[in-house]
Each structure stands twice: as C-alpha cells, then as structure tokens.
C-alpha positions in Angstrom: -20.2 111.3 77.8 -20.9 109.5 81.0 -23.1 106.2 80.5 -25.4 105.7 83.5 -27.6 102.4 84.0 -30.2 104.3 82.5 -28.4 105.1 79.1 -27.3 101.6 79.1 -31.0 100.2 79.8 -32.3 102.3 77.2 -29.9 101.6 74.8 -30.6 97.6 75.9 -34.4 98.5 75.2 -33.3 99.9 71.3 -31.4 96.8 70.5 -34.3 94.9 71.5 -36.7 96.4 69.9 -34.7 96.7 66.6 -34.2 93.0 67.0 -37.6 92.0 67.6 -39.3 94.4 64.9 -36.4 93.0 62.4 -36.7 89.1 63.3 -39.6 88.1 65.2 -41.6 85.9 63.3 -45.3 86.7 62.9 -47.8 83.9 61.8 -48.4 85.7 59.2 -47.2 84.9 54.9 -45.7 88.1 53.0 -46.3 87.4 49.2 -44.4 90.4 47.4 -44.0 90.5 43.9 -40.2 88.3 42.5 -38.2 88.6 39.8 -38.4 87.4 36.0 -35.3 85.4 35.2 -34.3 84.5 31.4 -34.7 80.7 31.1 -31.6 80.3 28.9 -29.3 79.8 31.9 -31.9 77.5 33.4 -32.9 75.2 30.5 -30.6 73.7 28.6 -31.3 71.1 25.3 -28.7 69.5 24.4 -27.4 70.5 21.1 -30.4 73.1 21.3 -30.4 76.5 18.8 -29.9 80.0 20.3 -32.9 82.6 20.2 -32.4 86.3 19.9 -35.1 86.8 22.0 -35.6 85.3 25.6 -38.3 83.2 27.7 -38.5 84.2 31.2 -39.3 82.6 34.3 -41.4 84.8 36.8 -41.9 84.5 40.5 -43.5 85.6 43.5 -40.9 86.3 46.1 -42.8 85.2 49.7 -41.4 84.5 53.2 -42.8 84.4 57.2 -43.8 88.2 58.2 -41.3 89.8 60.5 -43.3 93.0 62.5 -41.6 95.4 60.2 -41.9 93.8 57.3 -46.1 93.0 58.2 -45.9 96.9 58.2 -44.0 98.0 55.1 -47.0 95.2 53.4 -49.7 97.2 55.1 -48.9 100.1 53.2 -46.5 98.7 50.0 -48.6 98.2 46.3 -49.1 94.6 45.5 -47.8 92.8 48.9 -50.8 90.1 50.2 -50.7 89.6 54.0 -51.7 85.9 54.2 -52.4 84.2 57.5 -49.4 81.3 57.9 -51.7 78.5 57.8 -53.1 79.1 54.4 -50.0 79.2 52.7 -48.2 76.2 54.4 -50.9 74.0 56.4 -51.2 73.1 60.0 -48.8 70.2 60.7 -46.4 70.7 57.8 -43.1 72.5 58.6 -41.3 75.3 57.0 -38.9 72.0 55.7 -41.9 69.8 54.4 -43.2 72.7 52.8 -39.8 73.6 51.1 -39.6 70.1 49.8 -43.2 69.9 48.2 -42.3 72.8 46.5 -39.2 71.6 45.0 -41.0 68.1 44.3 -44.0 70.2 42.0 -41.3 72.3 40.5 -39.6 68.9 38.9 -43.0 67.8 38.5 -43.7 71.0 36.8 -40.5 70.3 34.6 -41.5 66.5 33.9 -45.0 67.9 32.5 -43.3 70.8 30.1 -40.8 68.3 28.7 -43.7 65.7 28.1 -45.8 68.9 26.3 -42.2 70.2 24.4 -40.9 67.0 23.2 -44.4 65.8 22.1 -45.1 69.4 20.0 -41.6 69.2 18.5 -42.5 65.7 17.4 -39.1 64.3 18.8 -37.4 61.4 20.3 -39.4 60.6 24.3 -40.6 57.6 26.2 -43.0 57.5 29.2 -42.9 54.7 31.7 -44.9 54.9 35.2 -43.8 53.6 38.1 -46.7 54.3 40.8 -46.7 57.7 42.9 -44.4 59.1 45.8 -46.1 60.7 49.1 -44.6 64.7 49.3 -45.7 65.3 52.8 -48.2 64.1 55.5 -50.1 66.3 57.2 -50.3 66.0 60.9 -53.5 64.7 62.4 -55.0 62.8 59.7 -55.4 59.3 58.9 -51.6 59.3 57.1 -50.2 60.4 60.1 -47.7 57.8 61.6 -48.8 55.2 58.9 -47.8 57.0 55.6 -44.4 59.1 55.3 -42.3 60.8 52.6 -40.8 59.3 50.2 -43.5 56.3 50.4 -44.4 54.6 46.9 -47.9 53.5 46.9 -48.9 51.3 44.0 -52.7 50.2 44.9 -55.8 50.9 46.6 -58.3 48.4 47.2 -56.5 45.8 44.4 -56.4 48.3 41.9 -53.4 49.5 40.1 -52.2 53.2 40.7 -50.0 54.7 38.4 -50.4 58.2 38.2 -51.7 60.8 41.0 -55.0 61.1 39.7 -56.2 57.3 39.9 -55.6 57.7 43.7 -57.0 61.1 44.0 -60.1 60.3 42.1 -60.8 57.5 43.4 -60.7 59.0 47.3 -63.3 61.4 46.2 -65.9 58.8 45.5 -65.8 58.1 49.5 -67.6 59.6 52.2 -65.8 60.1 55.5 -65.5 57.2 57.6 -64.7 55.0 54.9 -61.9 52.8 54.5 -59.2 52.3 52.0 -56.5 49.8 51.6 -53.4 51.0 49.7 -50.1 49.0 48.5 -47.1 50.7 49.6 -43.8 50.5 48.8 -40.9 51.7 51.5 -37.1 50.6 51.7 -38.2 47.8 48.5 -40.7 46.1 51.2 -44.3 46.4 50.2 -46.8 46.4 52.7 -50.5 47.1 53.3 -51.7 50.0 54.9 -55.6 50.8 56.2 -56.9 54.1 56.5 -60.3 55.7 57.2 -61.2 58.7 55.7 -61.4 61.7 57.7 -62.8 65.2 57.2 -60.5 67.8 56.2 -60.3 71.5 58.4 -62.4 73.9 57.3 -64.3 72.0 54.8 -67.1 70.2 55.4 -67.7 68.2 52.3 -64.5 66.8 51.6 -63.0 63.8 52.9 -59.2 62.6 52.6 -56.3 61.2 54.4 -53.8 63.9 54.1 -51.0 63.6 51.8 -49.7 65.3 49.0 -48.3 63.2 46.2 -46.5 63.2 43.1 -46.6 60.7 39.7 -43.2 58.6 39.7 -42.6 58.9 36.1 -40.1 57.8 34.1 -39.4 59.9 31.0 -36.5 59.4 28.5 -36.1 62.5 25.9 -33.1 62.5 23.0 -31.8 64.9 22.6 -31.4 65.6 26.9 -32.8 68.5 28.5 -31.5 69.4 31.9 -32.8 72.3 34.4 -31.0 74.4 37.0 -33.6 76.2 39.1 -32.2 75.9 42.2 -34.3 76.5 45.4 -37.2 77.7 43.2 -40.1 75.6 44.3 -44.1 75.3 42.8 -45.3 74.2 39.6 -46.4 77.9 37.9 -43.5 77.9 35.6 -44.4 74.6 33.2 -45.7 76.9 30.6 -42.6 79.2 30.4 -40.7 75.8 30.9 -42.5 73.9 28.0 -42.3 76.7 25.4 -38.1 77.3 26.1 -37.6 73.5 25.3 -39.4 73.8 22.4 -37.7 77.0 20.8 -34.3 75.2 21.7 -35.6 72.0 20.1 -37.0 73.9 16.8 -34.8 75.6 14.3 -37.1 78.4 14.1 -36.7 81.1 16.6 -40.2 81.2 18.4 -39.1 84.3 20.4 -38.9 86.4 17.7 -36.2 88.7 19.1 -39.0 89.5 22.2 -38.4 89.3 25.9 -41.3 86.6 27.1 -42.4 86.3 30.4 -45.7 84.5 31.5 -47.0 81.7 34.1 -49.7 79.2 33.9 -48.8 75.7 35.8 -49.1 73.0 32.9 -50.7 69.4 32.9 -49.5 66.5 30.2 -51.6 67.0 28.0 -50.4 70.8 27.7 -53.8 72.4 29.7 -53.0 75.6 31.4 -53.9 76.0 35.0 -54.4 79.0 36.9 -52.0 80.1 39.6 -51.6 82.6 42.6 -50.4 86.2 42.8 -50.8 87.1 39.0 -50.4 90.6 39.7 -47.4 90.4 41.0 -46.1 88.3 38.4 -47.1 91.6 36.1 -45.2 93.9 37.8 -42.0 91.7 38.3 -42.2 91.6 34.8 -42.5 95.0 33.7 -39.8 95.8 36.0 -37.6 93.3 33.9 -38.8 94.8 30.3 -41.0 92.2 29.6 -42.9 92.5 25.7 -45.3 89.9 26.4 -46.9 88.5 29.4 -48.9 85.1 28.7 -51.7 84.7 31.3 -54.1 81.6 32.3 -57.5 82.2 31.2 -59.3 79.0 31.9 -63.4 79.2 33.0 -64.4 79.3 36.8 -66.4 81.0 39.2 -63.3 83.1 40.4 -62.1 85.9 37.7 -59.3 84.0 35.6 -55.8 85.2 35.7 -56.1 86.9 32.3 -58.4 89.4 33.6 -56.6 89.9 36.9 -53.1 90.7 35.2 -54.8 92.7 32.2 -56.0 95.0 35.4 -52.9 95.3 36.9 -50.7 96.0 33.9 -53.7 98.7 33.7 -53.1 100.1 36.9 -49.2 100.4 36.4 -49.3 101.4 32.8 -47.3 98.8 31.5 -47.3 98.6 27.7 -46.4 94.7 28.1 -49.0 92.9 26.2 -51.1 90.8 28.1 -52.2 87.8 26.3 -54.5 85.2 27.2 -53.9 81.5 27.2 -55.9 78.1 28.1 -53.1 75.6 26.2 -49.4 75.3 25.2 -51.1 75.7 21.6 -52.8 78.8 22.6 -49.0 80.5 23.3 -47.7 78.9 20.6 -50.0 79.9 17.9 -49.7 83.5 19.2 -45.9 83.4 19.3 -46.2 81.8 15.1 -48.2 84.1 14.1 -45.9 86.9 15.8 -44.1 89.8 13.5 -40.6 89.6 13.9 -39.3 92.5 16.4 -37.8 95.2 14.8 
C-alpha cells in the first residue's frame, strides 16, 4: 500500500489524539477503590507474636485525570471526579502535596504506636520538641516568611509543644490581627510577625496558611518499624494501632479473621472520619476481608459507618461492617469475637 500525505497526516492525527486522551492532565482528580494489603509485612514489632489472621491497610487510589480516565470515571461505580483544587489546594505543588501526605502518614504511625503501646502497657517515653511546618500556601501570610522544615516553638510568648497549641490559639484571632512566631531554622532562632488573612472560600476562618505536624520524640521497647513506602495520609491509624497491639500481645486478637478498616487515630485513641469510605469497602470486599471497622463519630454529616453499611448492601457483601468511635471499641469487639471456625 502506498502512503500518501493524507494517510500520514491521518496517522499523525490518530497518534496525537490517543496521546492527548491518555496523557494530557485535566484540572480534575479521580478517586477510586485501591487495595487492602496485609499489615504483617508493613509493621514489625521486634520479637512480636504471630497471628492466625491478618489486619489490613485499606487504601483509596487517586490521580490527576486524563481525558480517558475522566470519561471512564463518569460510568464506573465508586469513581469520584473532584476539582483538582479541592484535593490539592491552589499554590501547593504535587511534590509538596505528596510530602504533606507522607508527613501525615508518619504522624499516623506515631499516634498508633502511642495508642497501642499504652494499651498493651509496654514501655514508652514521649518528649515534645515543638511543631514542624509541612507546607506553606501560596499567597497566604506565611508565604515568603516560613518554609517547609521550619520548627515553631512559640507564639506570642506562649510555648508551643503540639500543633493544637498553635491552631487553637490562632482560632481565637480575627482577620487583620498579628501573631508573633518563634521559629527555629538551621539551628538559628528568629521571630516572624504574621498578619492573619482569610482563607479562600471561607468567610469565617482566619489563618496564616501552613500545614503542621507535631515533633514528638517517641521511644518504645520493644522497637517497632514501618515500611509503608509511598502510601500517604492519616487514615491507616486505627489499623496500624490494632496491628501493633496484636504483635505485642501473646493472645491472637485476629481470631483467624481477615480484618480491614480505616480511620485517623488521635493520641488518646479517638477514631476520626476519613474520605472515600465507599471505595475502601469495595477494595476490602475484593480482598476477601471478613470484618471492616468504620468510624462512627457524631456530626452533621452521615458517618463513615452509615456510608459503609450502604455500600456493603449495594455490593451485596457478606463482610461485617462494625462501627467504632475509639481504639477501645475495636479492641472490645475483637476480644468478644468467637475464633473463626
């Protein structure tokens, strides 16, 4: 067959169209069911006990949409299309966003360690070193004055030990008021004056435009190690704490079951709602999970548990959906569970 200029141009057009549909990134983000990975290879307590069943870390998969992914998400169940700036705020780069997610994962691992070791009455020591800046929002007061890695140790003469020390104090201020931060950068202490500004799209909230993580020095015995790779975010906290506790205790709290679930955990064991609960139920069902823990906190919105129950009914799964508000709720359920036959 002899190729003409028309054939070549048509072929070129097809290639360019295929490239555009599969590679070009839109200002949208797609969230879909991820995986439900066993935590044994991810969490390791030195000298920890083995179990007959498994705890599972359940994830939501997400990426910036290409045209073809956008079209597929329009028709596939449990695929959400979100404006990109709803997932990654304006002024935050992909690298900064991922760094913030990994910092939240690290904080989640630390909180889960504290909860599990205290519940197991194992040796743990906690020292507070201030708070670190994870990211800075473009165009907000902190832009140009603070940077990722800065350690904040004081505000208006008050000591800052935890992130809530700063955020709770700032919440008492109004737009236009000034706060004085004591900041450590490269071992040098300086004072930064910042005037509070209004966050876009929120008429009642003032701030300086930073995300934070508390710098705690947590020492435990026996030692625990995590290998979660590039998985980010805080939502694995509950399952991390259960896995650590299970390895610390001689009694097998899994009772031979495959146990999944989700929920951000605080240092006092409170379990908070997360996003994408329906996708995590779907991912868990695909993995053959027997029991799924879902946060059931109070609030004006439907709880994660309510959405999880609806999703379980929709996909016709035999998986048991269990509501929890605290780590103790999950532990009590497992302690009363009959071993798997």
